[in-house]
C-alpha positions as CSV (number, residue, x, y, z in Angstrom):
1,M,97.7,87.3,112.9
2,N,94.0,88.7,112.3
3,V,94.7,89.2,108.7
4,Y,95.8,85.6,108.4
5,D,92.6,84.4,110.5
6,S,90.4,86.5,108.4
7,E,91.7,84.9,105.1
8,A,91.3,81.6,106.9
9,M,87.5,82.3,107.5
10,A,86.9,83.1,103.9
11,R,88.7,80.0,102.9
12,V,86.6,77.6,105.1
13,L,83.3,79.1,104.0
14,A,84.2,79.1,100.2
15,P,82.9,75.4,99.8
16,M,79.6,76.4,101.3
17,G,79.1,78.8,98.4
18,Y,80.3,82.0,100.3
19,E,82.5,84.4,98.5
20,L,83.8,87.9,99.6
21,T,82.0,90.9,98.8
22,A,83.1,94.5,98.9
23,H,79.9,96.0,100.2
24,K,78.4,94.7,103.5
25,K,74.8,95.3,102.1
26,N,75.3,92.6,99.6
27,A,76.4,90.1,102.2
28,D,74.3,87.1,103.3
29,C,76.7,86.5,106.3
30,L,78.8,89.2,107.8
31,L,81.6,88.4,110.1
32,L,83.4,90.8,112.3
33,N,86.9,89.8,113.5
34,T,88.0,91.5,116.6
35,C,91.0,92.4,118.6
36,A,91.1,92.6,122.5
37,I,94.6,93.9,123.0
38,R,93.5,97.4,124.0
39,A,90.3,99.0,125.4
40,K,89.8,101.1,122.5
41,A,89.9,98.3,120.0
42,E,87.0,96.6,122.0
43,Q,85.1,99.8,122.2
44,K,85.3,99.9,118.4
45,V,83.7,96.6,118.3
46,F,80.5,97.5,120.1
47,S,80.2,100.6,118.4
48,Y,80.4,99.0,115.0
49,L,77.9,96.2,116.0
50,G,75.6,99.1,116.9
51,R,75.7,100.3,113.5
52,L,74.7,97.1,112.2
53,T,71.2,97.0,114.0
54,G,69.5,98.7,111.1
55,L,71.1,96.4,108.4
56,K,69.8,93.4,110.2
57,G,66.4,95.0,110.6
58,N,66.3,95.6,106.8
59,N,67.5,91.9,106.0
60,P,66.5,89.8,109.0
61,D,68.1,86.7,107.2
62,L,71.6,88.4,107.5
63,L,73.7,86.2,109.5
64,I,76.0,88.1,111.7
65,G,79.0,86.5,113.7
66,V,81.8,87.9,115.6
67,G,85.2,86.1,115.8
68,G,88.5,86.8,117.3
69,C,89.7,87.8,120.8
70,V,86.6,89.9,121.9
71,A,84.5,87.0,120.9
72,Q,86.6,84.7,123.1
73,Q,86.5,87.1,126.0
74,E,83.2,88.6,125.9
75,A,80.7,86.3,124.4
76,K,77.9,86.8,126.8
77,K,78.4,90.8,127.0
78,I,78.1,90.7,122.9
79,F,75.0,88.9,122.9
80,D,73.5,91.1,125.9
81,R,74.6,94.4,124.1
82,A,73.9,93.3,120.6
83,P,71.3,90.6,120.5
84,H,71.1,90.8,116.6
85,V,74.4,89.0,116.6
86,D,73.8,85.2,115.6
87,F,77.0,83.5,116.8
88,V,80.5,84.3,118.3
89,F,83.6,82.3,117.9
90,G,87.3,82.4,119.3
91,P,90.4,82.0,117.4
92,H,90.6,78.2,118.0
93,A,87.2,77.8,116.4
94,I,87.8,79.1,112.8
95,N,87.9,75.6,111.8
96,R,84.5,75.0,112.9
97,L,82.9,78.0,111.2
98,P,81.2,75.9,108.5
99,E,79.4,73.9,111.1
100,I,78.5,77.2,113.2
101,V,77.4,79.1,110.2
102,A,75.3,76.0,108.9
103,Q,73.5,75.8,112.2
104,A,72.8,79.6,112.2
105,E,71.2,79.2,108.6
106,Q,68.9,76.6,110.2
107,G,67.9,79.2,112.9
108,K,70.1,78.3,115.8
109,R,70.9,81.8,117.3
110,H,73.4,83.0,120.1
111,A,75.5,80.0,119.6
112,A,79.3,80.4,121.3
113,A,82.3,78.5,120.2
114,T,85.0,79.6,122.7
115,E,86.7,76.3,123.7
116,F,90.6,76.1,123.6
117,L,91.9,73.1,121.6
118,D,94.8,71.0,122.7
119,S,97.1,70.9,119.7
120,F,98.1,73.2,116.8
121,E,97.1,70.5,114.4
122,E,93.4,70.6,115.6
123,I,93.5,74.5,115.0
124,T,95.1,74.5,111.6
125,Q,94.8,71.3,109.8
126,P,91.0,71.8,108.8
127,L,92.1,75.2,107.3
128,L,94.9,74.0,105.4
129,D,92.9,71.1,103.9
130,K,91.0,74.1,102.1
131,A,93.9,76.0,101.2
132,D,94.3,74.9,97.6
133,Q,92.5,77.9,96.1
134,E,94.5,80.2,93.8
135,Q,97.1,82.3,96.0
136,S,97.3,85.9,94.8
137,G,99.8,88.5,96.0
138,V,103.6,88.9,96.6
139,S,103.6,88.1,100.3
140,A,101.9,85.6,102.6
141,F,101.7,84.9,106.3
142,V,102.4,81.5,107.7
143,T,101.5,81.0,111.4
144,I,104.1,78.9,113.2
145,M,102.7,79.0,116.7
146,S,99.9,80.3,118.7
147,G,99.3,81.5,122.2
148,C,101.5,82.9,125.0
149,D,102.9,81.6,128.1
150,N,104.6,84.8,129.3
151,Y,101.6,86.5,131.3
152,C,102.8,89.9,131.1
153,T,100.7,91.9,133.6
154,Y,99.0,94.2,131.2
155,C,98.2,91.6,128.5
156,V,95.2,89.7,127.8
157,V,96.8,87.4,125.0
158,P,97.2,84.1,126.9
159,H,93.6,84.4,128.0
160,V,92.0,85.0,124.6
161,R,94.6,82.9,122.5
162,G,95.5,80.2,125.0
163,R,98.8,78.6,126.1
164,E,101.5,78.5,123.7
165,M,101.6,75.9,121.1
166,S,104.1,75.3,118.3
167,R,103.5,73.8,114.9
168,A,105.6,71.0,113.6
169,S,108.4,72.3,111.0
170,Q,107.6,69.7,108.4
171,A,103.8,71.3,108.2
172,I,105.2,74.6,108.3
173,L,107.6,74.0,105.4
174,A,104.9,72.2,103.4
175,E,102.7,75.5,103.5
176,V,105.7,77.6,102.6
177,E,106.6,75.2,99.5
178,S,103.0,75.4,98.4
179,L,102.8,79.2,98.7
180,A,106.2,79.6,96.8
181,A,104.9,77.4,93.9
182,K,102.1,79.7,93.7
183,G,104.3,82.7,93.2
184,V,104.7,84.0,96.7
185,K,108.1,85.7,97.2
186,E,107.8,86.8,100.7
187,I,107.0,84.8,103.7
188,T,106.2,86.3,107.2
189,L,106.3,83.8,110.0
190,L,103.8,84.5,112.6
191,G,103.7,83.9,116.4
192,Q,103.2,85.6,119.8
193,N,106.8,85.0,120.6
194,V,108.5,83.3,117.7
195,N,111.8,83.3,119.8
196,S,110.4,80.5,121.9
197,Y,109.3,78.4,119.0
198,G,109.4,74.7,119.5
199,N,110.7,75.0,123.2
200,K,107.9,72.9,124.6
201,E,107.6,70.2,121.6
202,G,111.3,69.9,121.0
203,F,110.9,70.9,117.2
204,G,114.3,72.6,117.1
205,S,115.0,76.3,117.5
206,F,113.4,79.2,115.7
207,A,116.8,79.9,114.1
208,E,116.9,76.3,112.8
209,L,113.3,76.8,111.4
210,L,114.6,80.0,109.6
211,G,117.5,78.1,108.1
212,L,115.0,75.4,106.7
213,V,112.6,78.1,105.2
214,H,115.7,79.7,103.7
215,E,116.2,76.7,101.7
216,V,112.8,76.6,100.0
217,E,113.2,77.5,96.3
218,G,111.2,80.4,95.1
219,V,111.1,82.1,98.6
220,E,113.2,85.5,98.2
221,R,112.5,87.0,101.4
222,I,111.6,86.0,105.1
223,R,110.2,88.1,107.8
224,F,108.8,87.2,111.2
225,T,106.9,88.7,114.1
226,T,106.9,89.2,116.9
227,S,110.1,88.6,119.0
228,H,110.2,88.8,122.8
229,P,113.5,90.2,124.0
230,K,114.0,87.7,126.9
231,D,114.2,84.8,124.4
232,L,116.3,86.5,121.7
233,S,119.1,84.1,121.2
234,Q,122.6,84.6,119.9
235,E,121.8,82.0,117.5
236,L,118.9,84.1,115.9
237,I,121.0,87.2,116.2
238,Q,123.6,85.4,114.0
239,A,121.0,84.4,111.7
240,F,120.9,88.2,110.4
241,A,124.4,87.8,109.2
242,E,124.2,84.4,107.8
243,L,120.9,84.0,106.1
244,P,120.6,86.5,102.9
245,K,116.8,86.0,102.4
246,L,116.2,87.1,106.1
247,C,115.1,90.7,105.9
248,K,117.3,92.9,108.0
249,H,114.6,94.1,110.2
250,I,113.5,93.0,113.8
251,H,110.4,94.1,115.9
252,L,111.6,93.8,119.3
253,P,109.0,95.3,121.8
254,V,110.5,96.8,124.9
255,Q,107.3,98.4,126.4
256,S,109.3,100.4,129.1
257,G,112.8,101.7,129.6
258,S,112.4,101.6,133.4
259,N,113.7,98.5,135.4
260,R,111.0,99.1,138.0
261,I,108.2,99.2,135.5
262,L,109.7,96.3,133.5
263,K,109.6,94.2,136.6
264,K,105.9,95.1,137.4
265,M,105.2,94.2,133.7
266,N,106.7,90.7,134.3
267,R,108.9,91.1,131.2
268,G,111.7,89.0,132.5
269,Y,114.5,91.4,131.3
270,T,116.1,94.6,132.4
271,R,117.0,97.7,130.2
272,E,120.6,96.6,130.3
273,D,119.7,93.2,129.1
274,Y,117.7,94.6,126.2
275,L,120.3,97.2,125.1
276,G,122.9,94.6,125.2
277,K,120.8,92.6,122.8
278,V,120.5,95.6,120.6
279,C,124.2,96.1,120.6
280,A,124.5,92.4,119.6
281,L,122.1,92.7,116.9
282,R,124.0,95.7,115.3
283,E,127.3,94.1,115.6
284,A,126.2,91.1,113.9
285,C,124.3,93.0,111.2
286,P,125.1,96.8,111.1
287,E,122.3,97.4,108.5
288,I,119.5,95.9,110.7
289,R,116.5,98.1,111.1
290,L,115.0,98.0,114.8
291,T,111.2,98.8,115.7
292,T,109.5,98.5,118.9
293,D,106.3,98.8,121.1
294,I,105.9,101.5,124.1
295,I,103.3,101.5,126.7
296,A,102.8,105.1,128.0
297,G,101.3,105.4,131.5
298,F,101.7,102.0,133.0
299,P,100.1,102.1,136.6
300,S,102.6,103.8,139.2
301,E,104.7,105.0,136.3
302,T,106.7,108.0,137.7
303,E,108.1,111.1,135.7
304,E,111.6,109.3,136.5
305,D,110.4,105.9,135.0
306,F,109.1,107.8,132.0
307,Q,112.2,109.7,131.3
308,D,114.1,106.1,131.6
309,T,111.8,105.3,128.6
310,M,112.7,108.3,126.6
311,D,116.4,107.8,127.1
312,L,116.2,104.1,126.1
313,I,114.4,105.2,123.0
314,R,117.2,107.6,122.0
315,Q,119.8,104.9,122.8
316,A,118.3,102.1,120.9
317,D,117.9,104.7,117.9
318,Y,114.7,103.0,116.8
319,D,113.9,103.3,113.2
320,S,110.2,103.4,114.2
321,L,107.9,102.6,116.9
322,F,104.3,101.9,118.0
323,A,103.2,103.5,121.0
324,F,99.9,103.2,123.1
325,M,98.4,104.5,126.3
326,Y,98.1,101.8,129.0
327,S,94.5,100.5,129.4
328,D,93.1,97.9,131.8
329,R,92.2,94.7,130.2
330,P,90.0,92.0,131.7
331,L,91.8,89.2,133.5
332,A,95.2,91.0,133.3
333,P,96.9,91.3,136.7
334,A,97.5,94.9,136.1
335,V,93.8,95.8,136.5
336,K,94.3,95.4,140.2
337,F,97.5,97.5,140.3
338,P,97.3,100.8,142.3
339,G,98.6,104.1,141.1
340,K,96.6,104.5,137.9
341,L,97.6,107.6,136.1
342,S,95.0,110.0,134.5
343,E,94.2,110.3,130.9
344,E,95.8,113.5,130.7
345,V,99.0,112.3,132.0
346,K,99.1,109.2,129.8
347,G,98.1,111.3,126.7
348,R,100.9,113.8,127.4
349,R,103.4,111.0,127.6
350,L,102.1,109.3,124.5
351,A,102.6,112.3,122.6
352,Q,106.2,112.9,123.7
353,V,106.9,109.4,122.7
354,L,105.5,109.9,119.3
355,E,107.2,113.3,118.8
356,V,110.7,111.9,119.4
357,S,109.7,108.8,117.4
358,E,108.8,110.8,114.2
359,E,111.9,113.1,114.8
360,I,114.3,110.1,114.5
361,A,112.4,108.4,111.7
362,R,112.5,111.6,109.6
363,A,116.3,111.9,110.0
364,K,116.8,108.3,109.2
365,H,114.7,108.6,106.2
366,A,116.3,111.8,105.1
367,A,119.6,110.3,105.4
368,M,118.5,107.7,102.9
369,I,117.9,110.4,100.1
370,G,120.3,109.7,97.2
371,S,120.8,106.1,98.2
372,K,119.9,102.9,96.1
373,Q,117.4,100.6,97.9
374,Q,116.2,97.3,96.8
375,V,112.4,97.1,96.9
376,L,110.0,94.1,96.5
377,V,107.1,95.4,94.4
378,E,103.5,94.7,95.8
379,G,101.7,96.7,93.4
380,R,100.5,100.2,92.5
381,S,100.5,103.0,95.2
382,V,97.3,103.5,97.2
383,Q,97.7,107.2,97.3
384,N,98.9,107.7,93.7
385,P,98.1,105.0,91.1
386,E,100.7,106.4,88.7
387,Q,103.4,105.3,91.2
388,W,104.4,101.7,92.2
389,R,104.6,100.6,95.8
390,G,106.7,98.2,97.7
391,R,109.1,97.6,100.7
392,T,112.7,97.5,101.4
393,G,114.1,94.6,103.3
394,G,114.2,96.8,106.4
395,H,110.3,97.1,106.1
396,V,110.2,100.7,104.8
397,T,107.3,101.4,102.4
398,V,108.7,102.9,99.2
399,N,106.3,104.6,96.6
400,F,108.3,105.3,93.2
401,L,107.8,106.1,89.5
402,A,108.7,103.7,86.8
403,P,108.3,103.6,83.1
404,A,104.9,102.4,81.9
405,C,105.5,98.7,81.7
406,G,104.3,95.6,83.2
407,G,106.0,92.9,85.1
408,L,107.1,94.8,88.0
409,V,104.9,92.9,90.7
410,G,106.6,90.5,92.4
411,K,110.0,91.7,91.4
412,Q,112.8,93.1,93.4
413,V,114.1,96.4,91.9
414,D,116.3,99.1,92.9
415,V,114.9,102.3,93.4
416,L,116.7,105.8,93.7
417,I,115.3,107.5,97.0
418,E,114.3,111.0,96.2
419,N,112.3,112.0,99.4
420,G,112.0,110.9,103.0
421,Y,108.9,111.2,105.2
422,S,108.1,109.9,108.8
423,N,106.5,106.7,107.5
424,S,107.8,106.1,103.9
425,L,110.2,107.0,101.2
426,S,109.6,108.0,97.6
427,G,111.7,107.8,94.5
428,K,112.1,106.3,91.0
429,L,113.4,103.2,89.3
430,W,116.9,103.0,89.2
431,T,118.2,101.8,85.8
432,E,121.9,102.2,84.5
433,D,120.6,102.5,80.9
434,G,117.2,104.0,81.4
435,D,115.5,100.7,80.1
436,C,112.5,99.3,81.7
437,P,112.9,96.0,83.4
438,K,111.6,93.3,81.1
439,P,108.3,91.5,82.2
440,P,108.7,87.9,83.2
441,T,108.0,85.5,80.4
442,E,105.6,82.4,80.5
443,E,108.6,80.3,80.8
444,S,110.1,82.1,83.9
445,H,106.4,81.8,85.5
446,A,106.5,78.1,84.9
447,A,110.0,77.8,86.2
């Protein structure tokens, strides 16, 4: 979501003459887009702002703005701790960025735009009106909803991104069609809880929206994030079996394997509910890859609770997971919960989760050695420019060697997997006759 928001910031400022620069010393305006989901992320914001003091001192005309969730939550603290910041703006104020920057150019300082808007159209339409610039890349994000109504007790999202609002399916399809016409092959639909898309507005179910996106010509792959387990419907589960373009991967955050802790988290499901849905997913789509989030050390988590989580990780047999130590977040109810655990205990439990996760991932990736995997090519490998890079439908990064030829970016190719690591695979282009795939012609681009 922050990547999508950052792209929107660049878009709305382009008509003012601003363009992206790779070096902050060359910038006339420096925007820091922030995340408040964990305490460490917020700490990094203030650390980075401190390092900008000298840059502002050397160039007093430099405009510095802070956007995103920390800006929404901590506007006053930002100005108090970093007085060299000129303005802050929350996630709902990106469409007002040209106005905010123009005022800062004229000398207005310490302006804060943190109001929540009442409709999705107010947030997005001004951004889309400026979206006609050339699209580059194989993949693109499309936001389908914003905010959240779940109020998990550890989470700050409803307080910094507002209540849940869905976007009309016609507007979503128009953006997807525009992106497909510009050569985008893979669409990722974004929302805090895509499973509840349209419930409040009556736009139809998320599974129905996936079916509509599936019909867009030019789109070859569809992904989405994130799913809340309590709202995962049988209709959506069945979509993995019925929609060929829907990638066989789902991120389904569980957070804990203890029913007692899940209740304290206000997650709305039990471990039995969750594992039942995992089973239904694998029955509908045996090849589906499953990833999740885990919070280690939630307040009052006992060793028995933690072992319940470790047991669930093994039962669910995740392909990979993201794990974090619990941290207090302002306005989240868990701040007031008793039984806070020490950093040592939280750190030890986090290390155990990551250890078992890496063990499972390495075994799964090792089992893929010798297989043929279809990969959507995104470009050259970051680590080794002699290799190409892409992802499988299951969302695994693959670096592979191919004959020295063009025309691979944006194509789906078969790769022979030769090595498996904890976070990626490597191999070489699979060809029956050893020939290099032909690059696309001008006619195929036009088509």
